[in-house]
One Martini backbone bead per residue (centre of mass of N, CA, C, O) as a GRO file, in nm:
protein
  317
    1MET     BB    1  12.161  10.832   9.010
    2VAL     BB    2  11.833  10.776   8.950
    3ALA     BB    3  11.792  10.485   9.104
    4GLU     BB    4  11.847  10.575   9.409
    5LEU     BB    5  11.565  10.676   9.405
    6ARG     BB    6  11.260  10.601   9.564
    7ILE     BB    7  10.932  10.538   9.432
    8SER     BB    8  10.615  10.617   9.558
    9VAL     BB    9  10.293  10.537   9.433
   10VAL     BB   10   9.987  10.718   9.460
   11ILE     BB   11   9.646  10.585   9.423
   12ALA     BB   12   9.339  10.731   9.405
   13THR     BB   13   9.027  10.541   9.407
   14LEU     BB   14   8.679  10.538   9.240
   15ASN     BB   15   8.528  10.332   9.044
   16ARG     BB   16   8.779  10.297   8.792
   17PRO     BB   17   8.897  10.032   8.637
   18ALA     BB   18   8.987  10.123   8.353
   19SER     BB   19   9.163  10.362   8.435
   20LEU     BB   20   9.342  10.210   8.634
   21ALA     BB   21   9.461  10.010   8.432
   22ASN     BB   22   9.607  10.224   8.256
   23CYS     BB   23   9.781  10.343   8.477
   24LEU     BB   24   9.929  10.079   8.558
   25LYS     BB   25  10.047  10.018   8.281
   26SER     BB   26  10.229  10.276   8.269
   27LEU     BB   27  10.399  10.175   8.516
   28GLU     BB   28  10.501   9.909   8.387
   29GLU     BB   29  10.647  10.092   8.140
   30GLN     BB   30  10.879  10.185   8.292
   31ILE     BB   31  11.210  10.224   8.278
   32VAL     BB   32  11.182  10.307   8.582
   33ALA     BB   33  11.074  10.154   8.835
   34PRO     BB   34  10.885  10.160   9.085
   35TYR     BB   35  10.906  10.063   9.406
   36GLU     BB   36  10.593  10.142   9.451
   37VAL     BB   37  10.228  10.073   9.459
   38ILE     BB   38   9.958  10.265   9.598
   39VAL     BB   39   9.628  10.154   9.642
   40VAL     BB   40   9.344  10.361   9.712
   41ALA     BB   41   9.028  10.260   9.818
   42ASP     BB   42   8.745  10.436   9.784
   43GLY     BB   43   8.509  10.314   9.933
   44GLU     BB   44   8.351  10.076   9.785
   45LEU     BB   45   8.465   9.767   9.690
   46THR     BB   46   8.482   9.645   9.385
   47ASN     BB   47   8.526   9.381   9.180
   48GLU     BB   48   8.664   9.534   8.945
   49VAL     BB   49   8.889   9.668   9.109
   50GLN     BB   50   9.007   9.409   9.231
   51LYS     BB   51   9.081   9.275   8.961
   52THR     BB   52   9.275   9.492   8.868
   53ILE     BB   53   9.476   9.465   9.100
   54ASP     BB   54   9.530   9.155   9.082
   55SER     BB   55   9.646   9.149   8.791
   56VAL     BB   56   9.903   9.312   8.874
   57LYS     BB   57  10.005   9.140   9.103
   58ASN     BB   58  10.034   8.863   8.933
   59ASN     BB   59  10.266   8.973   8.720
   60ASN     BB   60  10.517   9.112   8.882
   61ARG     BB   61  10.586   9.423   8.779
   62LEU     BB   62  10.461   9.521   9.051
   63ASN     BB   63  10.460   9.676   9.368
   64VAL     BB   64  10.159   9.613   9.534
   65VAL     BB   65   9.960   9.822   9.745
   66GLN     BB   66   9.671   9.782   9.949
   67VAL     BB   67   9.409  10.024  10.033
   68ASN     BB   68   9.120  10.040  10.248
   69ASN     BB   69   8.864  10.247  10.362
   70GLY     BB   70   8.537  10.136  10.330
   71ARG     BB   71   8.479  10.447  10.299
   72ARG     BB   72   8.397  10.756  10.201
   73MET     BB   73   8.667  11.026  10.229
   74GLY     BB   74   8.849  11.110  10.002
   75ALA     BB   75   9.136  11.212   9.852
   76PRO     BB   76   9.312  11.327  10.085
   77TYR     BB   77   9.281  11.083  10.270
   78SER     BB   78   9.395  10.873  10.071
   79LYS     BB   79   9.674  11.005  10.036
   80ASN     BB   80   9.758  10.991  10.331
   81ARG     BB   81   9.743  10.683  10.355
   82GLY     BB   82   9.951  10.630  10.133
   83SER     BB   83  10.193  10.787  10.261
   84ASP     BB   84  10.199  10.615  10.523
   85ALA     BB   85  10.266  10.340  10.353
   86ALA     BB   86  10.520  10.446  10.256
   87THR     BB   87  10.896  10.363  10.176
   88GLY     BB   88  11.006  10.571  10.011
   89ASP     BB   89  11.168  10.868   9.932
   90ILE     BB   90  10.929  10.912   9.731
   91VAL     BB   91  10.605  11.074   9.690
   92ALA     BB   92  10.355  11.003   9.453
   93PHE     BB   93  10.079  11.165   9.291
   94VAL     BB   94   9.817  10.986   9.115
   95ASP     BB   95   9.579  10.969   8.902
   96ASP     BB   96   9.343  10.729   8.771
   97ASP     BB   97   9.304  10.915   8.478
   98ILE     BB   98   9.607  10.850   8.399
   99THR     BB   99   9.901  10.861   8.193
  100LEU     BB  100  10.247  10.765   8.156
  101ALA     BB  101  10.538  10.822   8.063
  102PRO     BB  102  10.815  10.611   8.045
  103ASP     BB  103  11.003  10.865   8.185
  104TRP     BB  104  10.873  10.973   8.448
  105THR     BB  105  11.058  10.880   8.682
  106ILE     BB  106  11.313  11.011   8.573
  107GLN     BB  107  11.204  11.309   8.578
  108ILE     BB  108  11.143  11.328   8.875
  109ILE     BB  109  11.431  11.261   8.978
  110ARG     BB  110  11.578  11.488   8.832
  111GLY     BB  111  11.476  11.719   9.011
  112TYR     BB  112  11.634  11.616   9.267
  113GLU     BB  113  11.922  11.599   9.144
  114GLU     BB  114  11.933  11.916   9.048
  115HIS     BB  115  11.763  11.971   9.336
  116LYS     BB  116  11.852  11.904   9.649
  117ASP     BB  117  11.635  12.122   9.794
  118ALA     BB  118  11.395  11.977   9.704
  119VAL     BB  119  11.054  11.879   9.811
  120GLY     BB  120  10.931  11.908   9.509
  121VAL     BB  121  10.792  11.728   9.215
  122GLY     BB  122  10.656  11.805   8.889
  123GLY     BB  123  10.428  11.786   8.615
  124ILE     BB  124  10.258  11.749   8.335
  125ILE     BB  125   9.928  11.814   8.197
  126SER     BB  126   9.762  11.659   7.946
  127MET     BB  127   9.455  11.807   7.776
  128GLN     BB  128   9.388  11.743   7.470
  129GLU     BB  129   9.162  11.531   7.479
  130VAL     BB  130   8.953  11.743   7.592
  131TYR     BB  131   9.034  12.039   7.424
  132PHE     BB  132   9.102  12.027   7.116
  133HIS     BB  133   8.796  12.097   7.007
  134ASN     BB  134   8.826  12.377   7.166
  135LYS     BB  135   8.867  12.685   7.036
  136PHE     BB  136   8.828  12.877   7.272
  137TYR     BB  137   9.032  12.747   7.463
  138ASN     BB  138   9.280  12.771   7.280
  139LEU     BB  139   9.272  13.081   7.255
  140PHE     BB  140   9.284  13.145   7.557
  141THR     BB  141   9.553  13.001   7.613
  142LYS     BB  142   9.731  13.166   7.419
  143TYR     BB  143   9.681  13.439   7.550
  144ARG     BB  144   9.784  13.371   7.832
  145GLU     BB  145  10.068  13.283   7.751
  146ARG     BB  146  10.160  13.561   7.644
  147LEU     BB  147  10.083  13.740   7.896
  148LEU     BB  148  10.192  13.507   8.146
  149ARG     BB  149  10.470  13.350   8.109
  150LYS     BB  150  10.631  13.482   8.364
  151LYS     BB  151  10.397  13.342   8.570
  152ARG     BB  152  10.466  13.063   8.575
  153GLY     BB  153  10.389  12.893   8.876
  154ARG     BB  154  10.221  13.127   9.000
  155MET     BB  155  10.062  13.312   9.239
  156SER     BB  156   9.811  13.505   9.294
  157PHE     BB  157   9.640  13.726   9.491
  158ILE     BB  158   9.386  13.500   9.492
  159GLY     BB  159   9.529  13.201   9.492
  160MET     BB  160   9.583  13.166   9.182
  161PRO     BB  161   9.689  13.070   8.894
  162TYR     BB  162   9.807  13.211   8.618
  163LEU     BB  163   9.920  12.918   8.526
  164SER     BB  164   9.897  12.621   8.423
  165LEU     BB  165  10.059  12.291   8.409
  166VAL     BB  166  10.016  12.243   8.045
  167THR     BB  167  10.308  12.340   7.952
  168PRO     BB  168  10.603  12.376   7.819
  169VAL     BB  169  10.950  12.393   7.928
  170ASP     BB  170  11.265  12.500   7.986
  171GLY     BB  171  11.354  12.292   8.189
  172LEU     BB  172  11.364  12.393   8.524
  173LEU     BB  173  11.100  12.509   8.751
  174GLU     BB  174  11.026  12.731   8.986
  175VAL     BB  175  10.744  12.698   9.214
  176ASP     BB  176  10.430  12.727   9.402
  177PHE     BB  177  10.311  12.474   9.238
  178LEU     BB  178  10.127  12.169   9.183
  179HIS     BB  179   9.987  11.905   9.032
  180GLY     BB  180   9.780  11.670   9.179
  181GLY     BB  181   9.820  11.441   8.932
  182ASN     BB  182  10.157  11.539   8.928
  183MET     BB  183  10.311  11.473   9.224
  184SER     BB  184  10.595  11.525   9.456
  185PHE     BB  185  10.757  11.407   9.768
  186ARG     BB  186  10.919  11.394  10.037
  187ARG     BB  187  10.859  11.183  10.290
  188ASP     BB  188  10.953  11.360  10.533
  189VAL     BB  189  10.761  11.593  10.466
  190LEU     BB  190  10.485  11.431  10.489
  191ALA     BB  191  10.512  11.367  10.792
  192SER     BB  192  10.456  11.703  10.852
  193HIS     BB  193  10.273  11.736  10.564
  194LYS     BB  194   9.962  11.723  10.523
  195LEU     BB  195   9.679  11.689  10.385
  196ASP     BB  196   9.400  11.890  10.389
  197GLU     BB  197   9.077  11.755  10.444
  198SER     BB  198   8.908  12.049  10.472
  199VAL     BB  199   8.967  12.184  10.159
  200GLY     BB  200   8.928  11.986   9.945
  201VAL     BB  201   9.011  12.074   9.613
  202ARG     BB  202   9.262  12.250   9.765
  203ASP     BB  203   9.490  12.055   9.877
  204GLU     BB  204   9.735  12.106   9.686
  205PHE     BB  205   9.766  12.409   9.724
  206ASP     BB  206   9.796  12.410  10.027
  207LEU     BB  207  10.058  12.246  10.045
  208CYS     BB  208  10.234  12.418   9.853
  209VAL     BB  209  10.205  12.694   9.999
  210ARG     BB  210  10.324  12.609  10.266
  211LEU     BB  211  10.604  12.549  10.139
  212SER     BB  212  10.671  12.794   9.938
  213LEU     BB  213  10.549  13.064  10.085
  214ARG     BB  214  10.576  13.008  10.400
  215GLU     BB  215  10.871  12.825  10.396
  216LYS     BB  216  11.063  12.855  10.143
  217ARG     BB  217  11.037  12.605   9.958
  218LYS     BB  218  11.117  12.380   9.698
  219LEU     BB  219  10.963  12.375   9.373
  220ILE     BB  220  10.943  12.153   9.082
  221TYR     BB  221  10.914  12.189   8.725
  222ASN     BB  222  10.873  11.908   8.489
  223SER     BB  223  10.764  11.882   8.157
  224ARG     BB  224  10.888  11.577   8.109
  225ALA     BB  225  10.669  11.490   8.318
  226VAL     BB  226  10.422  11.298   8.177
  227ALA     BB  227  10.061  11.348   8.194
  228CYS     BB  228   9.765  11.195   8.077
  229HIS     BB  229   9.443  11.306   8.043
  230HIS     BB  230   9.133  11.109   8.101
  231HIS     BB  231   8.823  11.179   8.073
  232ASN     BB  232   8.619  11.065   8.366
  233PRO     BB  233   8.284  11.099   8.486
  234VAL     BB  234   8.305  10.817   8.610
  235GLY     BB  235   8.323  10.828   8.908
  236GLY     BB  236   8.551  10.909   9.122
  237LEU     BB  237   8.697  11.219   9.294
  238ALA     BB  238   8.547  11.411   9.089
  239LEU     BB  239   8.420  11.688   8.948
  240TRP     BB  240   8.216  11.843   8.686
  241GLY     BB  241   8.192  12.131   8.559
  242SER     BB  242   7.986  12.338   8.731
  243GLU     BB  243   8.013  12.170   8.988
  244ARG     BB  244   8.319  12.193   9.016
  245LEU     BB  245   8.336  12.503   9.014
  246TYR     BB  246   8.170  12.548   9.265
  247ARG     BB  247   8.364  12.391   9.451
  248ASP     BB  248   8.609  12.563   9.399
  249PHE     BB  249   8.496  12.830   9.512
  250LYS     BB  250   8.426  12.727   9.794
  251ASP     BB  251   8.715  12.599   9.872
  252HIS     BB  252   8.881  12.865   9.839
  253ILE     BB  253   8.821  13.016  10.101
  254PRO     BB  254   8.970  12.850  10.326
  255TYR     BB  255   9.242  12.853  10.177
  256LEU     BB  256   9.282  13.163  10.167
  257LEU     BB  257   9.239  13.228  10.479
  258LYS     BB  258   9.474  13.036  10.578
  259ASN     BB  259   9.749  13.130  10.380
  260PHE     BB  260   9.700  13.453  10.382
  261ASN     BB  261   9.753  13.764  10.371
  262LEU     BB  262   9.522  13.990  10.333
  263LYS     BB  263   9.258  13.809  10.320
  264TYR     BB  264   9.010  14.009  10.278
  265LEU     BB  265   9.116  14.141  10.024
  266ARG     BB  266   9.137  13.881   9.860
  267LEU     BB  267   8.843  13.799   9.893
  268ALA     BB  268   8.723  14.042   9.745
  269ALA     BB  269   8.866  13.989   9.475
  270PHE     BB  270   8.746  13.707   9.432
  271ALA     BB  271   8.444  13.785   9.441
  272ILE     BB  272   8.457  13.972   9.194
  273THR     BB  273   8.548  13.756   8.995
  274VAL     BB  274   8.302  13.571   9.030
  275PHE     BB  275   8.090  13.778   8.953
  276GLY     BB  276   8.190  13.824   8.664
  277TYR     BB  277   8.164  13.527   8.575
  278SER     BB  278   7.856  13.498   8.630
  279ILE     BB  279   7.777  13.701   8.409
  280ILE     BB  280   7.911  13.573   8.159
  281THR     BB  281   7.769  13.271   8.223
  282LEU     BB  282   7.485  13.290   8.360
  283LYS     BB  283   7.576  13.204   8.687
  284PRO     BB  284   7.470  13.304   8.993
  285LYS     BB  285   7.544  13.057   9.181
  286TYR     BB  286   7.849  13.129   9.232
  287ASN     BB  287   7.794  13.335   9.463
  288TRP     BB  288   7.702  13.121   9.673
  289ALA     BB  289   7.985  12.992   9.712
  290ILE     BB  290   8.093  13.216   9.894
  291VAL     BB  291   7.902  13.175  10.129
  292GLU     BB  292   7.971  12.876  10.177
  293GLY     BB  293   8.275  12.923  10.222
  294LEU     BB  294   8.247  13.091  10.482
  295GLN     BB  295   8.104  12.871  10.641
  296LEU     BB  296   8.328  12.665  10.613
  297HIS     BB  297   8.538  12.831  10.768
  298ARG     BB  298   8.386  12.854  11.037
  299ASN     BB  299   8.357  12.551  11.087
  300ARG     BB  300   8.658  12.485  11.079
  301LYS     BB  301   8.745  12.669  11.320
  302SER     BB  302   8.529  12.535  11.535
  303ALA     BB  303   8.621  12.250  11.484
  304GLU     BB  304   8.688  11.980  11.727
  305MET     BB  305   8.812  11.779  11.484
  306PRO     BB  306   8.882  11.573  11.260
  307SER     BB  307   8.898  11.649  10.928
  308ALA     BB  308   8.768  11.390  10.812
  309VAL     BB  309   8.509  11.412  10.978
  310TRP     BB  310   8.428  11.695  10.893
  311ARG     BB  311   8.404  11.632  10.587
  312SER     BB  312   8.188  11.407  10.610
  313ILE     BB  313   7.973  11.598  10.724
  314GLU     BB  314   7.967  11.800  10.488
  315ARG     BB  315   7.879  11.587  10.269
  316ALA     BB  316   7.600  11.507  10.421
  317LYS     BB  317   7.434  11.785  10.376
   0.00000   0.00000   0.00000
């Protein structure tokens, strides 16, 4: 029975009250309500965000738990604090700028019901609102889908997905990774496997690879667990455009060197890939991200301090 497993939903948010309101509304409309919703406010708590949270608390449709960081510590730190506060059987991480289909909780639980040994279940991220108008992106996506469809959900040699989890599949699929904005794990697993706060925007890949590739534990992708992404460049916990891509390349280095064997061969292949992309896009600055990433890795290895403190120092540079 799907309702036997209790889902705690963790939402890390940073000054996006309108997006957060829509996300919470979609949770209110779930056919099977989540056991609890933990909203972690990163950075300074604004009046607008507090009013959004209070309005949901007051209507008694959701059991809302609020956690305040007090200062900006980043998404991985916020998610870890949320999972520490969770009391459900399953802890799901949801971004504050998405909305969820009404049967989302049912579909997440279905993954655990049909795969009793699964430690994590995630769903699809619908990106059409952002990219539907981009003909080049649509053509590129279709080409990749045809060429790499048998590699869906798998990590490549350079530690990146062959295909993102943004298209439907038949049934449930065992995968190497889940999408950070729509993923869940058994709470007992998160008790011993925290998100690494020092690897930046690669925190979700890092956690998934540790579980799936290093420990050979099962992750399940259920494309019927639908989350719709609503691009909001204001506030939030993420960067966008070339700035986000630069951060992706930089943070990829410590994640790659931490989690894979033949790491320097993989690093060389990744650097060549970035070099080729920088030529195509006429953005040579992306090559500097590799240099910064290596420095980031050296600092991470030598820093004898909590990763959240280390990351806050890195952001302040």
